[in-house]
C-alpha positions in Angstrom: -29.2 -1.4 -21.8 -28.5 -1.6 -18.1 -29.3 1.6 -16.2 -31.4 3.2 -19.2 -34.1 3.6 -16.7 -32.0 6.2 -14.7 -31.4 7.9 -18.2 -35.3 8.2 -18.8 -35.8 9.5 -15.1 -33.1 12.1 -15.3 -34.3 13.2 -18.8 -37.9 13.2 -17.5 -37.2 15.6 -14.7 -35.2 18.0 -17.3 -38.4 17.8 -19.6 -40.7 18.7 -16.8 -38.9 21.6 -15.7 -39.0 23.0 -19.2 -42.9 22.4 -19.4 -42.7 19.5 -21.7 -45.2 17.7 -19.4 -46.4 14.9 -21.9 -42.9 14.0 -22.9 -41.9 14.1 -19.4 -44.6 11.8 -18.2 -44.0 9.4 -21.0 -40.2 9.3 -20.0 -40.9 9.0 -16.1 -43.5 6.2 -16.6 -41.2 4.1 -19.1 -38.6 4.3 -16.3 -40.7 3.2 -13.6 -41.8 0.5 -16.0 -38.3 -0.7 -16.8 -37.2 -0.3 -12.7 -40.1 -0.1 -10.4 -37.6 1.2 -7.6 -36.4 4.2 -9.7 -37.6 7.1 -7.5 -36.2 9.7 -9.4 -38.3 8.6 -12.3 -41.2 8.2 -9.8 -40.4 11.8 -8.9 -40.5 13.3 -12.2 -43.9 12.0 -12.8 -45.0 13.5 -9.7 -43.5 16.7 -10.3 -45.8 16.7 -13.8 -49.0 15.9 -12.0 -48.2 18.7 -9.2 -47.6 21.3 -12.0 -50.7 20.2 -13.8 -52.9 20.4 -10.8 -53.8 16.7 -11.4 -54.1 16.0 -7.5 -56.0 12.8 -7.6 -54.2 11.3 -10.2 -50.7 12.2 -8.2 -52.0 10.6 -5.3 -52.9 7.4 -7.2 -49.7 7.6 -8.9 -47.9 7.6 -5.6 -49.9 5.2 -3.6 -49.9 3.0 -6.3 -46.7 0.8 -5.1 -45.1 2.9 -2.2 -42.9 0.0 -1.1 -41.0 0.2 -4.3 -40.1 4.1 -4.3 -39.6 3.9 -0.7 -37.9 1.2 0.6 -34.0 1.6 1.6 -34.0 4.9 -0.7 -32.3 8.0 0.3 -34.8 10.0 -1.8 -38.1 8.6 -0.2 -38.7 11.2 2.2 -39.0 13.7 -0.8 -41.3 11.6 -2.7 -43.6 11.5 0.4 -43.6 15.0 0.4 -44.9 15.2 -3.1 -47.7 13.0 -2.0 -48.7 15.4 0.8 -48.5 18.1 -1.7 -51.4 16.5 -3.4 -53.4 15.9 0.0 -52.8 19.7 0.9 -54.0 21.5 -2.0 -57.2 19.3 -1.9 -57.5 20.5 1.9 -57.1 17.3 3.2 -54.9 18.4 6.2 -55.2 15.2 8.4 -53.6 13.2 5.7 -50.9 15.9 5.5 -50.2 15.8 9.2 -50.1 11.8 9.2 -47.5 12.2 6.8 -45.4 14.7 8.1 -45.5 12.7 11.5 -44.8 9.4 9.8 -42.8 9.0 7.0 -41.7 12.9 6.3 -40.3 13.6 9.6 -41.1 11.1 12.1 -37.5 10.1 12.2 -36.3 13.8 12.8 -33.8 13.6 10.3 -30.7 15.8 10.6 -30.3 15.7 6.8 -30.8 19.0 5.2 -32.5 17.8 2.3 -35.4 16.4 4.6 -35.3 19.3 6.7 -36.1 21.3 3.7 -39.2 19.1 2.8 -40.3 19.4 6.4 -40.1 23.3 6.6 -41.6 23.6 3.1 -44.5 21.4 4.2 -45.1 23.4 7.7 -44.9 26.6 5.9 -47.5 25.6 3.5 -49.8 24.4 6.4 -48.7 28.0 7.9 -49.9 29.8 5.1 -53.4 27.7 5.5 -53.8 28.6 8.8 -53.4 25.2 9.9 -52.2 24.7 13.7 -49.2 22.5 13.4 -48.2 22.7 17.5 -44.9 21.7 18.2 -43.8 20.4 15.0 -42.2 24.0 14.2 -39.7 23.5 17.3 -38.8 20.3 16.3 -37.7 21.2 12.8 -36.1 24.4 14.2 -34.3 22.3 16.8 -32.4 20.6 14.0 -31.7 23.7 11.7 -30.1 25.6 14.5 -26.9 24.2 14.7 -26.1 24.6 10.9 -28.0 27.5 9.8 -25.2 30.2 9.8 -22.9 28.0 8.0 -23.5 30.1 4.9 -23.3 26.9 2.6 -26.5 27.7 0.4 -29.1 30.3 0.0 -31.9 27.8 -0.8 -31.1 26.0 2.7 -31.2 29.3 4.5 -34.8 30.2 3.2 -36.2 27.0 4.8 -34.1 27.5 7.8 -35.7 30.9 8.3 -39.4 29.3 7.7 -38.5 27.1 10.5 -37.3 29.9 12.6 -40.3 32.2 12.0 -42.7 29.4 12.6 -41.3 28.7 15.9 -40.9 32.3 17.0 -37.3 32.4 17.4 -36.3 35.6 16.5 -32.8 35.2 17.9 -32.0 32.7 15.2 -33.8 34.5 12.5 -31.4 37.5 13.2 -28.5 35.2 13.4 -29.2 33.6 10.1 -29.7 37.0 8.3 -26.2 38.3 9.9 -24.7 35.1 8.3 -25.8 35.9 5.1 -24.8 39.6 5.3 -21.3 38.0 5.9 -21.6 35.6 3.1 -22.8 38.7 0.8 -19.5 40.3 1.4 -17.7 37.5 -0.4 -17.4 36.1 -3.8 -18.3 32.7 -5.4 -21.9 31.0 -6.2 -23.4 31.2 -3.0 -22.7 34.9 -2.4 -24.5 35.5 -5.7 -27.4 33.2 -4.9 -27.7 34.9 -1.5 -27.4 38.5 -2.8 -30.0 37.9 -5.8 -32.9 35.7 -3.9 -31.9 34.0 -0.7 -31.6 37.0 1.6 -34.6 38.8 0.1 -36.5 35.7 0.6 -35.4 35.4 4.0 -36.4 38.9 4.6 -39.8 38.4 3.2 -40.3 35.6 5.1 -39.5 37.1 8.4 -41.8 39.8 7.4 -44.6 37.8 6.9 -44.3 36.2 10.3 -44.3 39.8 11.9 -47.5 40.3 10.3 -46.0 42.8 7.5 -47.7 41.5 4.7 -47.2 44.8 2.5 -43.5 44.4 3.1 -43.8 40.7 2.1 -45.5 41.6 -1.3 -43.0 44.4 -1.7 -40.0 42.1 -1.7 -41.5 38.7 -3.1 -43.1 40.5 -6.3 -40.2 41.0 -8.2 -38.3 38.1 -6.6 -40.6 35.5 -8.2 -39.1 36.3 -11.7 -35.6 35.6 -10.6 -36.0 32.9 -7.9 -34.7 29.9 -10.2 -31.6 31.6 -9.6 -30.8 30.0 -6.4 -32.0 26.5 -7.0 -35.0 24.2 -6.2 -37.6 23.0 -8.6 -40.9 25.0 -9.8 -42.9 23.0 -7.2 -40.4 23.9 -4.3 -40.1 27.6 -5.3 -44.2 27.5 -5.8 -43.5 28.4 -2.2 -42.8 32.1 -3.1 -46.0 32.4 -5.0 -48.1 30.7 -2.3 -46.6 33.2 0.2 -47.3 36.1 -2.2 -50.8 35.3 -2.9 -51.5 34.8 1.1 -49.6 38.1 1.6 -51.4 40.1 -1.0 -54.8 38.5 0.4 -54.0 39.6 3.9 -52.7 43.2 2.9 -55.9 44.2 1.6 -54.3 44.6 -1.9 -57.5 43.3 -4.1 -56.5 44.1 -7.4 -53.1 42.2 -7.1 -54.6 39.4 -4.9 -57.2 39.0 -7.7 -54.7 39.1 -10.5 -52.4 36.4 -8.7 -55.4 34.3 -7.8 -56.7 34.4 -11.6 -53.3 33.7 -12.8 -53.0 30.4 -10.5 -56.6 29.2 -11.4 -55.6 29.7 -15.1 -52.6 27.1 -14.6 -54.6 24.8 -12.4 -58.3 24.9 -12.9 -59.0 22.1 -10.8 -57.2 22.9 -7.8 -59.5 23.6 -5.0 -56.7 25.8 -3.2 -56.8 28.1 -6.3 -60.1 28.3 -6.1 -60.3 29.5 -2.6 -57.8 32.0 -3.6 -60.3 33.4 -6.1 -63.1 33.4 -3.7 -61.0 35.3 -1.1 -60.0 37.7 -3.5 -63.5 38.3 -4.9 -64.9 38.8 -1.3 -62.2 41.4 -0.6 -63.4 45.2 -0.5 -61.6 47.5 -3.0 -58.8 49.7 -1.8 -59.7 53.3 -1.2 
């Protein structure tokens, strides 16, 4: 049946988001087998491996035939981003930087989908304490002209990451003002912004200001409802990563230990999850 690979790829992603990982991987692999250039089926399998913490498997899957899923593909940058996530969890910062400077943001794309990936990857590096140089400025430059459009709360959060990372307080304040205006209206994005987008932007700003307790206060309840503003589980993992890092930095040993234990249970082979556990164990109990 012509196009059946696309049906399999779409079904695979839906299965993955519902936690049906074995079925998702089977469907995605079959889609790629039928059409090696099906970037969405490739992407669905990448999500499975990300959620299961199978980083080395993921690197092998993505690097087996990069030309097939990247050549002439509108979606290729997002798939390169998935490859970078595997390397990042393994602590291979140099590989992540090379991917960012090359296929992920070497072209300085002004497409919002690509800018979301750039912001999300730099924020993960920021949480790890990795110096990213002027990369934040490059991404913030492209967000600045469009960040106040009030079109989509998910994009707002990624623009805020760039503004905080680049130290652009005025742009960050302007974005929050634009969200205030959006929340006075109605429609889907007003709801997305009220329920998730605005508090998340404020949490990101608080983290940038070094107010880690405020970050924890906002994010702790938000993680349970963040799906309401879009994105995938892998993309929204940024909330959990920020919450864990804020808990570790705020001195909240009990919460940090609980969050780290939760993550190592979900991804027992993850070097990053083990690092969180070690850092939480080394914290002094609150007095």
